[in-house]
C-alpha positions in Angstrom: 29.8 -153.6 185.9 29.8 -155.1 182.4 33.3 -154.1 181.4 34.8 -155.6 184.6 33.1 -159.0 183.8 34.2 -159.0 180.1 37.8 -158.3 181.0 37.7 -160.8 183.9 36.3 -163.4 181.5 39.1 -162.8 179.0 41.7 -163.1 181.8 40.1 -166.3 183.1 40.0 -167.8 179.5 43.7 -166.8 179.2 44.5 -168.7 182.3 42.8 -171.8 180.9 44.8 -171.5 177.6 48.1 -171.0 179.5 47.2 -174.2 181.5 46.9 -176.1 178.1 50.5 -175.1 177.4 53.5 -176.7 179.1 54.0 -175.3 182.5 57.0 -173.0 182.8 58.0 -170.8 185.7 57.2 -167.7 183.6 53.7 -169.1 182.9 53.1 -169.6 186.7 53.9 -166.0 187.4 51.5 -164.9 184.6 48.7 -167.1 185.8 49.1 -165.7 189.4 49.0 -162.1 188.0 45.9 -162.9 186.0 44.1 -164.5 188.9 44.9 -161.5 191.1 43.5 -159.2 188.4 40.4 -161.3 188.1 39.8 -161.1 191.8 40.2 -157.4 191.8 37.8 -156.9 188.8 35.2 -159.2 190.3 35.2 -157.3 193.6 35.4 -153.8 192.1 32.3 -151.7 192.9 33.1 -149.2 190.1 33.3 -149.9 186.4 37.0 -150.2 185.4 36.3 -148.0 182.4 35.3 -145.2 184.7 38.5 -145.6 186.7 40.5 -145.4 183.5 38.5 -142.3 182.3 39.2 -140.5 185.6 42.7 -141.6 186.4 44.2 -143.2 183.4 46.5 -146.2 183.5 47.8 -145.1 186.9 44.3 -145.5 188.4 44.1 -149.1 187.2 47.5 -149.8 188.7 46.5 -148.3 192.0 43.9 -151.0 192.4 46.8 -153.5 192.7 46.8 -154.7 189.1 50.3 -155.1 187.5 51.4 -152.9 184.7 51.2 -155.5 181.9 47.6 -156.5 182.8 46.7 -152.8 183.4 47.8 -152.1 179.8 45.7 -155.1 178.5 42.7 -153.5 180.3 43.5 -150.2 178.7 43.7 -151.9 175.3 40.3 -153.6 175.9 38.7 -150.3 176.9 40.1 -148.5 173.8 39.7 -151.3 171.2 37.3 -153.9 172.7 39.9 -156.7 172.4 43.2 -157.9 173.8 45.8 -158.7 171.1 47.8 -161.1 173.3 44.7 -163.1 174.2 43.6 -163.5 170.5 47.2 -164.5 169.6 47.2 -167.1 172.4 43.9 -168.5 171.3 45.3 -169.1 167.8 48.5 -170.6 169.1 46.7 -173.0 171.4 43.6 -173.7 169.3 44.6 -177.3 168.4 45.7 -178.2 172.0 42.4 -176.7 173.3 40.4 -178.9 171.0 42.3 -182.0 172.0 41.8 -181.2 175.7 38.1 -180.6 175.1 37.8 -183.9 173.2 39.3 -185.8 176.1 37.2 -183.8 178.6 34.1 -185.2 176.8 35.5 -188.6 177.5 36.0 -187.9 181.2 39.7 -187.2 181.1 40.7 -183.9 182.6 43.7 -181.7 181.5 45.9 -182.9 184.3 45.3 -186.6 183.5 45.7 -185.9 179.8 49.1 -184.3 180.4 50.3 -187.2 182.6 49.1 -189.8 180.1 50.7 -188.0 177.2 54.0 -187.8 179.2 53.9 -191.5 180.0 52.8 -192.2 176.4 49.6 -193.9 177.5 48.0 -191.4 175.2 49.8 -190.8 171.9 49.2 -187.1 171.8 50.7 -186.4 168.3 48.1 -188.8 166.9 45.3 -186.3 167.7 46.9 -183.1 166.4 46.2 -183.6 162.7 42.5 -184.5 163.1 42.1 -181.7 165.6 43.6 -179.2 163.1 41.3 -180.6 160.4 38.2 -180.2 162.7 39.2 -176.6 163.4 39.5 -175.9 159.7 36.1 -177.6 159.0 34.3 -175.8 161.8 35.8 -172.4 161.2 36.2 -171.5 164.9 37.1 -173.1 168.2 33.6 -172.5 169.5 31.9 -174.3 166.6 34.4 -177.2 166.8 33.8 -177.6 170.6 30.0 -177.5 170.0 30.4 -180.3 167.4 32.5 -182.4 169.8 29.8 -181.9 172.5 27.0 -183.0 170.2 28.7 -186.2 169.0 29.8 -187.0 172.6 26.3 -186.7 174.0 24.9 -188.8 171.1 27.6 -191.5 171.4 27.8 -191.6 175.2 24.0 -192.1 175.5 24.4 -195.2 173.3 27.6 -196.4 175.0 29.5 -196.0 171.7 33.1 -195.1 171.4 34.0 -192.1 169.2 37.1 -190.4 167.9 37.7 -186.9 166.5 37.3 -188.5 163.1 33.8 -189.5 164.0 32.8 -185.8 164.0 33.9 -185.5 160.4 31.7 -188.5 159.5 28.7 -187.1 161.3 29.3 -183.5 160.3 26.3 -183.3 158.0 24.1 -184.9 160.6 25.0 -182.8 163.6 21.6 -181.1 163.7 19.9 -184.5 163.8 22.1 -186.2 166.3 20.2 -186.5 169.6 21.1 -188.3 172.8 19.2 -191.5 173.3 16.1 -190.9 175.3 16.3 -192.5 178.8 13.2 -194.5 179.3 12.2 -195.7 182.8 9.6 -198.3 183.3 7.8 -199.5 186.5 8.4 -202.9 188.1 7.1 -204.7 191.2 9.3 -207.5 192.5 10.7 -208.0 189.0 7.4 -208.0 187.2 6.5 -205.1 184.8 3.6 -202.8 185.7 1.1 -200.8 183.7 -1.1 -197.8 184.5 -4.7 -197.9 183.5 -6.0 -194.4 182.7 -9.6 -195.7 182.6 -9.5 -197.1 186.1 -6.8 -194.9 187.5 -5.0 -197.9 189.0 -1.7 -199.7 188.7 -1.6 -203.4 187.5 1.3 -205.9 187.7 1.7 -208.1 184.7 2.5 -211.7 185.8 4.8 -214.0 183.9 1.6 -215.6 182.5 0.4 -212.3 181.1 -2.3 -211.7 183.7 -3.1 -208.2 184.9 -3.0 -208.3 188.7 -4.3 -205.3 190.6 -1.5 -203.6 192.5 -2.3 -203.2 196.1 1.0 -202.0 197.3 2.3 -198.5 197.9 3.9 -196.1 195.4 7.2 -196.5 197.3 7.1 -200.2 196.4 7.3 -199.5 192.7 10.8 -199.8 191.3 11.6 -197.7 188.2 14.2 -199.3 185.9 16.1 -197.7 183.1 15.5 -199.5 179.8 18.4 -199.5 177.4 
């Protein structure tokens, strides 16, 4: 049921956006209503558009979905979009990008909110560059993708990065690649080398001698080379 999945995805994304906003009692009620609707849609054995076609708005409400969300489903069936969702995406775009940036650094939304509240993280400092990134990228999706590329590149090299780093690397994004992880074999601290000609492992001693390895594969230690 493709329609069910599309609407459930919109509702799930809406819950994520509401979570970005400051928690209010009204927001909690909305989130619970969305989650209930998502559960119903995911477990529905009939396409929701068929339910609407046969029974109208009342048919959707009979499933246990509240009137407001039932009307959003009706709107999606008729127009292919949900106005409130698109409006919320625009209103929370900057906050969403900031949350995504910190997620790339291993800081989840809950920790970000707590750190901003205690002023361990100066949240306002990130709003302007996030807005600039959004304007540069043209969409939330492209801005997130740019953050992910720079994060993977920087993290693989153990480099720190800021939102501003993405501006500096913007023209290089298609060339930024994570550093390749290279693992090399060692035996008791000495490097090893494989001979294709002889199909054998050799241990290189500290004097540069190639010593035939007589141990087992399990004795070989693979170390990551930075």
